N, CA and C of each residue as an Amber inpcrd file, in Angstrom:
protein
   489
 -11.1270000   8.8900000  -5.9870000 -10.5620000   7.6590000  -5.4670000
 -10.8890000   7.5520000  -3.9910000 -10.9890000   6.3530000  -3.5310000
 -11.2360000   6.1580000  -2.1120000 -10.2420000   5.1430000  -1.5710000
  -9.9950000   5.2230000  -0.3070000  -9.0850000   4.2920000   0.3340000
  -9.9090000   3.1770000   0.9380000  -9.5630000   1.9570000   0.6080000
 -10.2660000   0.8380000   1.2230000  -9.2470000  -0.0400000   1.9290000
  -9.6420000  -0.5770000   3.0350000  -8.7670000  -1.4200000   3.8330000
  -9.3180000  -2.8310000   3.8360000  -8.4210000  -3.7990000   3.8780000
  -8.8650000  -5.1750000   3.9390000  -7.8240000  -6.0040000   4.6660000
  -8.2640000  -7.0880000   5.2320000  -7.3540000  -7.9750000   5.9370000
  -6.8360000  -9.0150000   4.9670000  -5.5520000  -9.2480000   4.9750000
  -4.9610000 -10.3100000   4.1860000  -4.6770000 -11.4260000   5.1740000
  -5.5680000 -12.3740000   5.2350000  -5.4910000 -13.3960000   6.2680000
  -4.2650000 -14.2820000   6.1260000  -3.7230000 -14.3980000   4.9250000
  -2.5450000 -15.2450000   4.7610000  -1.3080000 -14.6100000   5.3770000
  -1.2640000 -13.2710000   5.4740000  -0.0770000 -12.6330000   6.0480000
  -0.3720000 -11.9420000   7.3660000  -1.6010000 -11.7890000   7.7340000
  -1.9410000 -11.0600000   8.9480000  -2.5700000 -11.9960000   9.9540000
  -1.7530000 -12.5850000  10.7770000  -2.2810000 -13.4270000  11.8350000
  -2.9130000 -12.5270000  12.8830000  -3.8890000 -13.0250000  13.6340000
  -4.4830000 -12.1590000  14.6500000  -3.4370000 -11.7410000  15.6680000
  -3.4710000 -10.4800000  16.0680000  -2.4770000  -9.9670000  16.9930000
  -2.6640000 -10.5190000  18.3970000  -3.8900000 -10.6210000  18.8300000
  -4.1810000 -11.1180000  20.1650000  -5.1830000 -12.2570000  19.9850000
  -4.6890000 -13.5090000  19.8040000  -5.5770000 -14.6050000  19.4260000
  -6.7750000 -14.7950000  20.3400000  -6.5940000 -14.7990000  21.6500000
  -7.7230000 -15.0520000  22.5370000  -8.7400000 -13.9190000  22.4720000
  -8.2690000 -12.6790000  22.3800000  -9.1610000 -11.5290000  22.2920000
  -9.8780000 -11.5120000  20.9490000  -9.1560000 -11.8390000  19.8740000
  -9.7740000 -11.7560000  18.5560000 -10.8430000 -12.8250000  18.3750000
 -10.6700000 -14.0080000  18.9240000 -11.6960000 -15.0380000  18.8200000
 -12.9170000 -14.6570000  19.6390000 -12.6850000 -14.0760000  20.7960000
 -13.7890000 -13.7630000  21.7020000 -14.6430000 -12.6060000  21.1980000
 -14.0320000 -11.5990000  20.6110000 -14.8030000 -10.4000000  20.2750000
 -14.9570000 -10.1550000  18.7880000 -14.4580000 -11.0300000  17.9590000
 -14.5500000 -10.8020000  16.5210000 -13.5940000  -9.7400000  16.0430000
 -12.5640000  -9.4480000  16.8350000 -11.6010000  -8.4100000  16.4910000
 -10.8470000  -8.7500000  15.2150000 -10.6590000 -10.0330000  14.9400000
  -9.9030000 -10.4350000  13.7670000 -10.4510000  -9.7940000  12.4950000
 -11.7470000  -9.7190000  12.3750000 -12.3270000  -9.1550000  11.1640000
 -12.1670000  -7.6370000  11.1020000 -11.8500000  -6.9900000  12.2230000
 -11.6910000  -5.5330000  12.2330000 -10.2520000  -5.0960000  12.0700000
  -9.2830000  -6.0130000  12.1960000  -7.8850000  -5.6310000  12.0500000
  -7.5500000  -5.5640000  10.5760000  -7.0290000  -4.4060000  10.1510000
  -6.6910000  -4.2010000   8.7570000  -5.1930000  -4.0090000   8.6490000
  -4.5830000  -4.5890000   7.6440000  -3.1490000  -4.3600000   7.5240000
  -2.7250000  -4.0450000   6.1100000  -3.6400000  -3.8920000   5.2020000
  -3.2920000  -3.5410000   3.8390000  -4.2090000  -2.4300000   3.3650000
  -3.6770000  -1.5560000   2.5460000  -4.4440000  -0.4400000   2.0400000
  -4.3490000  -0.4270000   0.5240000  -5.4470000  -0.2090000  -0.1430000
  -5.4340000  -0.0930000  -1.5980000  -6.2600000   1.1170000  -1.9950000
  -5.9390000   1.6800000  -3.1260000  -6.7220000   2.7720000  -3.6730000
  -7.5940000   2.2110000  -4.7800000  -8.8570000   2.5350000  -4.7640000
  -9.7640000   2.0880000  -5.8110000 -10.5150000   3.2850000  -6.3430000
 -10.7220000   3.3070000  -7.6410000 -11.4400000   4.4190000  -8.2640000
 -12.9310000   4.2410000  -8.0370000 -13.5710000   5.2560000  -7.4680000
 -15.0160000   5.1870000  -7.2510000 -15.7480000   6.2470000  -8.0530000
 -15.0010000   7.2070000  -8.5890000 -15.6280000   8.2250000  -9.4230000
 -14.5980000   8.7560000 -10.3990000 -15.0400000   9.5750000 -11.3400000
 -14.1340000  10.1080000 -12.3540000 -13.4440000  11.3820000 -11.9070000
 -13.8800000  11.9800000 -10.8340000 -13.2620000  13.2220000 -10.3940000
 -11.9490000  12.9360000  -9.6690000 -10.9830000  13.8110000  -9.8640000
  -9.6870000  13.6360000  -9.2150000  -9.7580000  14.1920000  -7.8010000
  -9.0510000  13.5460000  -6.8710000  -9.1130000  14.0340000  -5.4940000
  -8.3930000  15.3710000  -5.3520000  -8.9400000  16.2120000  -4.5410000
  -8.2870000  17.4790000  -4.2470000  -7.3470000  17.2530000  -3.0660000
  -6.3330000  18.0950000  -2.9240000  -5.4020000  17.9100000  -1.8110000
  -6.0850000  17.9040000  -0.4450000  -7.2010000  18.5840000  -0.3100000
  -7.8780000  18.6140000   0.9860000  -8.6960000  17.3550000   1.2440000
  -9.0070000  16.5880000   0.1690000  -9.8220000  15.3950000   0.3630000
  -8.9840000  14.1620000   0.7030000  -7.6750000  14.2380000   0.5520000
  -6.8010000  13.1090000   0.8510000  -6.2010000  13.3190000   2.2330000
  -6.4170000  12.3440000   3.1120000  -5.8720000  12.4510000   4.4630000
  -4.3660000  12.1970000   4.4560000  -3.6490000  12.9310000   5.2750000
  -2.2370000  12.6530000   5.4600000  -2.1080000  11.3530000   6.2320000
  -0.9790000  10.6830000   6.0790000  -0.7710000   9.3690000   6.6800000
   0.2980000   9.4500000   7.7710000   0.0400000   8.7850000   8.8770000
   0.9860000   8.6760000   9.9770000   1.3380000   7.2000000  10.1340000
   2.6380000   6.8950000  10.1330000   3.1040000   5.5240000  10.3190000
   4.0770000   5.5230000  11.4890000   3.8350000   4.6560000  12.4740000
   4.7120000   4.6000000  13.6300000   4.6310000   3.2210000  14.2670000
   5.6470000   2.8890000  15.0540000   5.6470000   1.5990000  15.7110000
   6.5800000   1.5630000  16.9050000   6.4760000   0.4870000  17.6760000
   7.2880000   0.2740000  18.8700000   7.8800000  -1.1260000  18.8000000
   9.1470000  -1.2460000  19.1760000   9.7920000  -2.5580000  19.2260000
   9.2670000  -3.3530000  20.4170000   9.0610000  -4.6520000  20.2320000
   8.5940000  -5.4790000  21.3530000   9.7570000  -6.0320000  22.1730000
  10.7300000  -5.1950000  22.4660000  11.8810000  -5.6220000  23.2650000
  11.7230000  -5.0520000  24.6600000  11.3140000  -5.8620000  25.5850000
  11.0480000  -5.3840000  26.9380000   9.6080000  -4.9390000  27.0500000
   9.2750000  -4.4230000  28.1980000   7.8860000  -4.0290000  28.4230000
   7.6710000  -2.5730000  28.0220000   6.4450000  -2.2860000  27.6260000
   6.0720000  -0.9070000  27.2990000   6.0690000  -0.1190000  28.6050000
   6.6550000   1.0670000  28.5830000   6.7560000   1.8730000  29.7990000
   6.1060000   3.2340000  29.5800000   6.1240000   4.0500000  30.6140000
   5.4820000   5.3680000  30.5360000   6.0550000   6.2370000  29.4240000
   7.3460000   6.0900000  29.1540000   7.9660000   6.8540000  28.0670000
   7.3420000   6.5150000  26.7260000   7.0790000   5.2100000  26.4910000
   6.4030000   4.8020000  25.2570000   4.9990000   5.3830000  25.2040000
   4.3210000   5.3320000  26.3500000   2.9450000   5.8170000  26.3830000
   2.8780000   7.3190000  26.1200000   3.6190000   8.1140000  26.9150000
   3.5440000   9.5590000  26.7770000   4.2450000  10.0590000  25.5200000
   5.2890000   9.3660000  25.0880000   6.0370000   9.8020000  23.9090000
   5.4010000   9.4170000  22.5930000   4.6120000   8.3410000  22.5710000
   4.0690000   7.8860000  21.2960000   2.5990000   7.4920000  21.3840000
   2.2990000   6.4670000  22.1510000   0.9790000   5.8310000  22.0820000
  -0.1550000   6.8000000  22.4370000   0.0420000   7.6470000  23.4260000
  -0.9980000   8.6170000  23.7950000  -1.3030000   9.5390000  22.6110000
  -0.2630000   9.9440000  21.8890000  -0.4530000  10.8070000  20.7180000
  -1.1500000  10.0550000  19.5830000  -0.8830000   8.7580000  19.4610000
  -1.5110000   7.9580000  18.4090000  -3.0310000   7.9910000  18.5400000
  -3.5060000   7.9130000  19.7760000  -4.9580000   7.8780000  20.0100000
  -5.6040000   9.1430000  19.4460000  -4.9610000  10.2770000  19.6310000
  -5.4920000  11.5330000  19.0830000  -5.3160000  11.5910000  17.5660000
  -4.1860000  11.1250000  17.0730000  -3.9020000  11.1930000  15.6390000
  -4.8220000  10.3120000  14.8080000  -5.2750000   9.1920000  15.3680000
  -6.1140000   8.2690000  14.5920000  -7.4500000   8.8860000  14.1920000
  -7.8540000   9.9520000  14.8640000  -9.1100000  10.6240000  14.5380000
  -8.9440000  11.6530000  13.4180000  -7.7010000  12.0480000  13.1330000
  -7.4500000  13.1140000  12.1730000  -6.7850000  12.5970000  10.8960000
  -5.8810000  11.6510000  11.0260000  -5.0800000  11.1660000   9.9060000
  -5.3940000   9.7070000   9.5900000  -4.9260000   9.2610000   8.4270000
  -4.9120000   7.8320000   8.1400000  -3.7070000   7.2880000   8.9110000
  -3.9210000   6.3660000   9.8180000  -2.8520000   5.9270000  10.7080000
  -2.5550000   4.4480000  10.5470000  -1.2600000   4.1400000  10.5990000
  -0.7790000   2.7660000  10.5520000   0.1890000   2.5910000  11.7190000
  -0.1780000   1.7800000  12.6770000   0.6490000   1.5370000  13.8540000
   1.0510000   0.0720000  13.8500000   2.3310000  -0.1650000  14.0550000
   2.7680000  -1.5440000  13.9690000   3.7640000  -1.9090000  15.0460000
   3.9380000  -3.1970000  15.2160000   4.9160000  -3.7350000  16.1550000
   6.1360000  -4.0770000  15.3170000   7.2570000  -3.4180000  15.5670000
   8.4400000  -3.5460000  14.7230000   9.3110000  -4.7210000  15.1800000
   8.7840000  -5.9220000  15.0140000   9.4910000  -7.1080000  15.4750000
  10.7340000  -7.4260000  14.6460000  10.8000000  -7.0160000  13.3880000
  12.0010000  -7.2690000  12.5950000  13.1760000  -6.4190000  13.0900000
  12.8860000  -5.2420000  13.6090000  13.9450000  -4.4220000  14.1880000
  14.4850000  -5.0560000  15.4750000  13.6500000  -5.8370000  16.1300000
  14.0400000  -6.4530000  17.3980000  14.9590000  -7.6540000  17.2100000
  15.0830000  -8.1830000  15.9850000  15.9150000  -9.3780000  15.7870000
  17.3250000  -9.0440000  15.3190000  17.7130000  -7.7830000  15.3970000
  19.0740000  -7.4110000  15.0160000  20.0680000  -7.7410000  16.1220000
  19.5770000  -8.0720000  17.2890000  20.4040000  -8.5240000  18.4120000
  19.9060000  -9.9080000  18.8250000  20.7040000 -10.6700000  19.5770000
  20.2390000 -12.0080000  20.0000000  18.8940000 -11.9260000  20.7310000
  18.0260000 -12.9130000  20.4780000  16.6850000 -12.9100000  21.0610000
  16.1860000 -14.3360000  21.2360000  15.2050000 -14.5050000  22.0980000
  14.5260000 -15.7780000  22.3080000  13.2350000 -15.7460000  21.5000000
  13.0240000 -16.7310000  20.6480000  11.8760000 -16.7510000  19.7430000
  10.5490000 -16.6890000  20.4840000  10.3980000 -17.5170000  21.5020000
   9.1330000 -17.5410000  22.2400000   8.8950000 -16.2360000  22.9870000
   9.9470000 -15.6880000  23.5520000   9.8230000 -14.4190000  24.2760000
   9.4270000 -13.2890000  23.3270000  10.0220000 -13.2580000  22.1250000
   9.6860000 -12.2230000  21.1480000   8.2250000 -12.3530000  20.6990000
   7.7760000 -13.5710000  20.4860000   6.3860000 -13.8030000  20.0950000
   5.4240000 -13.3270000  21.1840000   5.7470000 -13.6500000  22.4270000
   4.9070000 -13.2260000  23.5590000   4.9110000 -11.7000000  23.6880000
   6.0890000 -11.0890000  23.5500000   6.2050000  -9.6360000  23.6600000
   5.4560000  -8.9350000  22.5260000   5.4350000  -9.5440000  21.3490000
   4.7150000  -8.9730000  20.2120000   3.2140000  -8.9400000  20.4940000
   2.6710000 -10.0350000  20.9850000   1.2420000 -10.0740000  21.3340000
   0.9300000  -9.1060000  22.4650000   1.8090000  -9.0370000  23.4340000
   1.6120000  -8.1330000  24.5670000   1.6070000  -6.6710000  24.1010000
   2.5220000  -6.3290000  23.2050000   2.5880000  -4.9640000  22.6890000
   1.3030000  -4.6220000  21.9440000   0.7930000  -5.5560000  21.1500000
  -0.4630000  -5.3250000  20.4300000  -1.6100000  -5.1070000  21.4100000
  -1.6530000  -5.9040000  22.4570000  -2.7100000  -5.7540000  23.4650000
  -2.6100000  -4.3960000  24.1480000  -1.4020000  -3.9250000  24.4070000
  -1.2200000  -2.6170000  25.0340000  -1.6840000  -1.5020000  24.1030000
  -1.3910000  -1.6200000  22.7920000  -1.8960000  -0.6280000  21.8350000
  -3.4050000  -0.4890000  21.9780000  -4.0910000  -1.6250000  21.9760000
  -5.5510000  -1.6230000  22.0440000  -6.0430000  -1.1090000  23.3930000
  -5.3770000  -1.5230000  24.4760000  -5.7760000  -1.0890000  25.8120000
  -5.5790000   0.4170000  26.0070000  -4.6110000   0.9920000  25.3220000
  -4.3450000   2.4290000  25.4510000  -5.2840000   3.2790000  24.6040000
  -6.0880000   2.6400000  23.7700000  -7.0690000   3.3970000  23.0140000
  -6.9000000   3.4040000  21.5090000  -5.8980000   2.6890000  20.9750000
  -5.7760000   2.5900000  19.5270000  -6.9530000   1.7450000  19.0440000
  -7.7520000   2.3170000  18.1660000  -8.9870000   1.6810000  17.7000000
  -8.7760000   1.0670000  16.3180000  -8.8580000  -0.2660000  16.1980000
  -8.6430000  -0.9200000  14.9020000  -9.6540000  -0.5150000  13.8210000
 -10.7600000   0.0950000  14.2020000 -11.6990000   0.5720000  13.1850000
 -11.2680000   1.9260000  12.6240000 -10.3270000   2.6080000  13.2970000
  -9.8250000   3.9020000  12.8320000  -8.3840000   3.8250000  12.3510000
  -7.6230000   2.8650000  12.8540000  -6.2030000   2.7600000  12.5370000
  -5.8680000   1.3380000  12.1080000  -4.9150000   1.2230000  11.2100000
  -4.4240000  -0.0940000  10.8300000  -3.3820000  -0.5090000  11.8630000
  -3.5520000  -1.6890000  12.4170000  -2.6250000  -2.2160000  13.4220000
  -2.0840000  -3.5300000  12.8730000  -0.7590000  -3.6560000  12.7990000
  -0.1980000  -4.8740000  12.2310000   1.1900000  -5.1560000  12.7940000
   1.6610000  -6.3610000  12.5300000   2.9950000  -6.7910000  12.9390000
   3.8920000  -6.6840000  11.7100000   5.0360000  -6.0430000  11.8630000
   5.9440000  -5.7650000  10.7590000   6.3170000  -7.0240000   9.9680000
   6.6320000  -8.1070000  10.6500000   7.0850000  -9.3210000   9.9640000
   5.9740000 -10.0020000   9.1770000   4.7300000  -9.6120000   9.3850000
   3.6160000 -10.2090000   8.6580000   3.3930000  -9.5490000   7.3040000
   4.1200000  -8.4730000   7.0340000   3.9980000  -7.7690000   5.7610000
   5.2410000  -8.0840000   4.9300000   5.0610000  -8.9700000   3.9710000
   6.1700000  -9.4730000   3.1640000   6.8980000  -8.3600000   2.3980000
   6.1630000  -7.3530000   1.9720000   6.7570000  -6.2570000   1.2000000
   7.8430000  -5.5290000   1.9790000   7.7380000  -5.5060000   3.3050000
   8.7500000  -4.8290000   4.1130000  10.1040000  -5.5010000   3.9510000
  10.1240000  -6.8220000   4.0170000  11.3780000  -7.5680000   3.8780000
  11.9100000  -7.4500000   2.4570000  11.0200000  -7.4560000   1.4770000
  11.4510000  -7.3130000   0.0900000  12.0990000  -5.9470000  -0.1450000
  11.5220000  -4.9010000   0.4120000  12.0880000  -3.5650000   0.2800000
  13.4270000  -3.4780000   1.0110000  13.5160000  -4.0900000   2.1820000
  14.7740000  -4.0910000   2.9290000  15.8840000  -4.7260000   2.0940000
  15.5780000  -5.8210000   1.4050000  16.5780000  -6.4900000   0.5660000
  17.0570000  -5.5410000  -0.5350000  16.1390000  -4.8760000  -1.1980000
  16.5220000  -3.9550000  -2.2660000  17.3620000  -2.7990000  -1.7330000
  16.9410000  -2.2200000  -0.6170000  17.6850000  -1.0910000  -0.0520000
  19.0610000  -1.5140000   0.4560000  19.1420000  -2.6790000   1.0940000
  20.4430000  -3.1200000   1.6150000  21.3850000  -3.5140000   0.4890000
  20.8540000  -3.8920000  -0.6430000  21.6860000  -4.2550000  -1.7890000
  22.2560000  -3.0360000  -2.4950000  21.6590000  -1.8860000  -2.2810000
  22.1100000  -0.6740000  -2.9750000  22.7090000   0.3690000  -2.0370000
  22.7760000   0.0760000  -0.7450000  23.2960000   1.0440000   0.2210000
  24.7700000   0.7700000   0.4970000  25.6610000   1.7010000   0.1520000
  27.0870000   1.5010000   0.4180000  27.3840000   1.4720000   1.9220000
  28.3670000   0.6950000   2.3320000  28.7430000   0.5780000   3.7410000
  29.1740000   1.9360000   4.3080000  29.7120000   2.8000000   3.4800000
  30.1000000   4.1390000   3.9260000  28.9080000   4.9390000   4.4190000
  27.7730000   4.8020000   3.7500000  26.5570000   5.4980000   4.1890000
  26.0940000   4.9360000   5.5230000  26.1660000   3.6180000   5.6620000
  25.7340000   2.9900000   6.9070000  26.6190000   3.4330000   8.0740000
  27.9210000   3.5590000   7.8220000  28.8470000   3.9710000   8.8810000
  28.5890000   5.3920000   9.3640000  27.8250000   6.1720000   8.6390000
  27.4600000   7.5240000   9.0730000  26.2550000   7.5180000  10.0070000
  25.5460000   6.3990000  10.0730000  24.3380000   6.3050000  10.8990000
  24.7020000   5.8960000  12.3260000  24.2070000   6.6380000  13.2930000
  24.5080000   6.3720000  14.6970000  24.0290000   4.9830000  15.1030000
  22.8010000   4.6080000  14.7050000  22.2620000   3.3020000  15.0930000
  23.1220000   2.1690000  14.5480000  23.5730000   2.2950000  13.2950000
  24.3910000   1.2480000  12.6880000  25.7310000   1.1340000  13.4100000
  26.3360000   2.2740000  13.7380000  27.6290000   2.2540000  14.4380000
  27.4970000   1.6280000  15.8140000  26.4250000   1.9730000  16.5400000
  26.2430000   1.4160000  17.8900000  26.0290000  -0.0820000  17.8470000
  25.1970000  -0.5660000  16.9400000  24.9500000  -2.0040000  16.8580000
  26.1700000  -2.7470000  16.3410000  26.9470000  -2.1180000  15.4690000
  28.1780000  -2.7520000  14.9690000  29.1840000  -2.9310000  16.1080000
  29.2860000  -1.9360000  16.9810000  30.2020000  -2.0430000  18.1200000
  29.7730000  -3.1480000  19.0750000  28.4630000  -3.2780000  19.3060000
  27.9680000  -4.3120000  20.2110000  28.2040000  -5.6980000  19.6400000
  28.0950000  -5.8390000  18.3250000  28.2830000  -7.1550000  17.6950000
  29.7600000  -7.5010000  17.6790000
């Protein structure tokens, strides 16, 4: 089996519109992965790359902590693993927000990923809200998660207190 990547243009808007039109980046941004059979032999554990998935919220500006704590490591990881880096804009809407500001911050975060060395030919770069399956999974999980379990989570308790 082999991993093939493709852009789903209906759900994956270009992350940086002016840059993508100018350099043809739109055709290099991948946000979906599928497995396709290319031979009859089964993959061995050593032939399948491990996957790394990570993202940053577009709330505020990216700072040195984001760079040294995550993005710098992503650049090295994209050469070794199958990597998916995304802008977690759905996580950013759990508190009050300005729509235009969030949209601008999302594009800015994507541009920073690319400027820091994340290579769209080696890593999948996408915006969380552009992947419909994420919201569908969230609905299923939230429908089956008891409030008692949520009350044990530090993030849920902190956001509940703020609300």
